Backbone bond lengths (Angstrom), bond angles and torsions (degrees), N, CA, C in turn:
res aa  C-N    CA-C-N  psi(-1)  N-CA   C-N-CA  omega(-1)  CA-C   N-CA-C  phi
1 M - - - 1.473 - - 1.541 106.74 -
2 D 1.292 115.41 64.80 1.453 119.87 177.73 1.564 111.77 -82.19
3 T 1.325 115.85 121.54 1.427 118.34 179.44 1.513 114.42 -85.82
4 G 1.325 115.85 -3.73 1.439 118.83 179.97 1.524 115.27 83.68
5 K 1.365 115.33 2.91 1.463 121.23 179.59 1.544 109.66 -93.84
6 S 1.246 115.90 143.66 1.449 120.33 176.79 1.562 107.91 -78.41
7 S 1.296 116.75 134.05 1.436 119.38 -178.81 1.584 107.02 -141.00
8 S 1.280 116.34 60.50 1.455 119.97 -178.98 1.532 109.86 -76.10
9 I 1.281 115.33 155.48 1.465 121.07 177.95 1.534 106.54 -93.88
10 P 1.312 118.28 128.36 1.472 120.10 179.88 1.487 111.99 -58.21
11 A 1.284 118.73 141.38 1.499 125.64 -179.44 1.503 109.90 -58.89
12 R 1.370 118.51 -37.36 1.467 120.55 -175.87 1.554 109.50 -64.54
13 L 1.354 117.70 -33.24 1.454 117.82 -179.62 1.576 110.25 -75.55
14 I 1.289 118.02 -33.37 1.452 122.52 171.71 1.538 111.00 -61.75
15 F 1.330 116.03 -45.71 1.457 121.45 178.74 1.543 109.37 -59.89
16 L 1.311 118.15 -48.10 1.475 121.79 179.02 1.501 111.18 -60.48
17 D 1.354 117.26 -38.05 1.466 122.50 179.10 1.506 110.18 -64.65
18 V 1.336 117.33 -45.56 1.462 119.96 178.56 1.500 115.19 -59.91
19 I 1.410 112.63 -45.55 1.480 117.92 177.11 1.529 110.84 -63.05
20 G 1.334 116.09 -41.36 1.492 121.37 179.68 1.521 111.01 -63.88
21 T 1.314 116.93 -38.33 1.422 119.86 -177.64 1.555 108.93 -71.83
22 A 1.305 117.14 -33.88 1.505 119.49 177.93 1.546 108.31 -68.71
23 L 1.286 117.97 -42.86 1.448 119.93 179.85 1.508 110.64 -65.29
24 L 1.321 117.75 -46.58 1.435 119.97 177.45 1.534 114.01 -57.92
25 T 1.296 113.62 -42.51 1.461 120.52 180.00 1.551 109.89 -62.19
26 I 1.349 115.75 -46.79 1.463 117.38 -179.18 1.495 110.95 -64.39
27 G 1.363 116.65 -42.09 1.431 118.44 178.53 1.517 113.12 -62.08
28 L 1.289 118.29 -41.70 1.479 121.00 176.57 1.495 114.73 -65.68
29 I 1.333 114.57 -42.15 1.509 117.52 176.41 1.495 112.87 -63.99
30 E 1.296 114.99 -43.92 1.464 117.87 178.12 1.567 114.68 -70.65
31 G 1.316 115.26 -36.70 1.479 118.94 -177.11 1.481 114.48 -82.14
32 I 1.336 117.97 -47.61 1.418 122.28 -172.38 1.536 113.41 -91.25
33 A 1.321 115.79 -48.93 1.463 120.94 -179.78 1.518 112.32 -80.72
34 E 1.347 115.99 -15.23 1.464 121.92 -177.55 1.532 114.53 51.32
35 I 1.308 110.09 44.46 1.530 118.34 174.65 1.529 105.39 -106.58
36 D 1.323 114.68 128.93 1.490 119.96 -177.94 1.485 109.48 -79.70
37 V 1.322 116.01 112.75 1.478 122.63 -179.97 1.554 107.85 -106.80
38 L 1.293 117.25 -37.01 1.473 120.90 -179.27 1.494 111.89 -90.73
39 P 1.323 117.52 148.25 1.519 118.64 173.48 1.522 111.08 -66.81
40 D 1.298 112.81 161.30 1.506 117.30 -178.18 1.441 113.01 -59.69
41 D 1.282 122.28 -36.06 1.470 122.33 -173.95 1.522 111.28 -75.82
42 M 1.312 121.07 -9.21 1.461 123.16 175.03 1.544 111.87 -98.41
43 R 1.268 118.13 3.57 1.474 119.87 -179.16 1.517 110.24 -98.89
44 F 1.326 115.43 149.25 1.437 122.43 175.45 1.524 107.91 -145.55
45 Q 1.247 119.04 169.28 1.489 121.71 -176.00 1.524 109.35 -64.79
46 G 1.311 116.56 124.47 1.444 124.64 -179.26 1.494 116.09 74.47
47 Y 1.345 117.50 19.29 1.476 120.41 178.64 1.514 113.61 -61.09
48 E 1.316 119.71 -30.05 1.455 119.94 179.05 1.563 109.67 -60.79
49 T 1.347 114.42 -48.35 1.455 119.83 -179.78 1.521 109.42 -63.02
50 A 1.302 117.48 -42.92 1.504 120.13 -178.79 1.481 110.23 -62.23
51 F 1.341 119.70 -39.72 1.453 123.78 178.50 1.499 112.51 -64.99
52 I 1.323 115.89 -41.61 1.450 120.69 179.18 1.524 111.33 -65.79
53 V 1.340 116.06 -44.98 1.483 119.33 -178.43 1.520 107.80 -68.68
54 A 1.297 119.53 -43.13 1.496 122.35 -178.17 1.552 109.37 -62.81
55 G 1.329 114.30 -40.13 1.492 119.40 179.71 1.541 111.25 -62.92
56 C 1.333 115.62 -44.05 1.444 120.11 179.06 1.510 111.14 -65.90
57 V 1.350 118.11 -40.18 1.481 122.39 179.98 1.554 109.75 -65.33
58 L 1.277 117.72 -36.35 1.490 122.25 -179.38 1.524 110.47 -74.48
59 M 1.305 116.55 -31.66 1.482 119.62 176.26 1.512 115.98 -76.42
60 A 1.300 115.45 -23.74 1.489 121.92 -175.01 1.549 115.38 -57.15
61 P 1.331 118.22 -42.07 1.497 117.27 -176.37 1.545 113.69 -63.14
62 L 1.314 118.00 -33.04 1.542 118.08 175.47 1.447 109.25 -68.28
63 L 1.315 120.11 -43.21 1.466 123.36 178.93 1.516 110.70 -58.06
64 V 1.307 115.17 -46.91 1.515 120.67 179.08 1.474 110.29 -58.93
65 H 1.368 114.53 -47.16 1.482 120.92 179.26 1.542 113.53 -56.41
66 V 1.331 112.92 -46.16 1.490 117.98 -177.21 1.512 110.05 -69.51
67 V 1.345 118.31 -40.05 1.506 119.89 178.34 1.526 109.56 -66.45
68 A 1.301 119.04 -39.42 1.480 120.87 175.92 1.509 110.78 -62.94
69 L 1.312 117.40 -41.35 1.503 120.13 179.64 1.484 110.37 -65.36
70 V 1.322 118.41 -40.96 1.461 119.08 179.38 1.560 110.80 -64.99
71 I 1.333 114.86 -44.95 1.527 117.79 176.65 1.505 111.22 -57.55
72 R 1.376 116.38 -46.97 1.456 119.84 -179.55 1.591 112.54 -58.67
73 R 1.380 113.02 -41.18 1.444 117.58 178.22 1.548 112.62 -65.88
74 A 1.357 115.28 -41.03 1.438 121.55 -179.66 1.525 108.18 -62.19
75 R 1.319 117.54 -44.79 1.528 120.58 -179.71 1.551 109.79 -64.63
76 S 1.336 113.11 -40.37 1.445 116.63 -177.05 1.573 110.16 -69.25
77 A 1.270 117.65 -35.69 1.473 122.51 174.60 1.504 113.72 -65.43
78 S 1.350 112.71 -40.40 1.506 113.67 178.37 1.502 112.74 -74.18
79 D 1.306 118.10 -28.83 1.493 120.36 173.23 1.494 112.09 -68.78
80 D 1.321 116.74 -36.85 1.465 119.36 177.45 1.528 114.30 -70.98
81 A 1.365 114.15 -25.35 1.497 118.39 -178.36 1.522 110.96 -84.29
82 R 1.314 119.28 -11.60 1.451 119.21 -177.36 1.593 109.27 -72.36
83 P 1.283 114.11 139.03 1.473 116.54 176.35 1.482 108.85 -75.66
84 G 1.312 112.63 147.47 1.423 114.38 176.59 1.429 114.42 141.87
């Protein structure tokens, strides 16, 4: 169902998503698997939770963008399908 419109994802959102994924992964590895990835001088109390939250926050803009894009396309498709 290609409408012929360009709908590229901005590079800045992909960059934020990659950074967020890295932070989330480090937080999960350190917190759940209890594998030390970071050096001791980079750790602070509750850093695992902070990394997980920061990772999710950085990943959210891409998710919001994709959901908005899908909603826009669905509305556009329903408008095109209306008789008249």
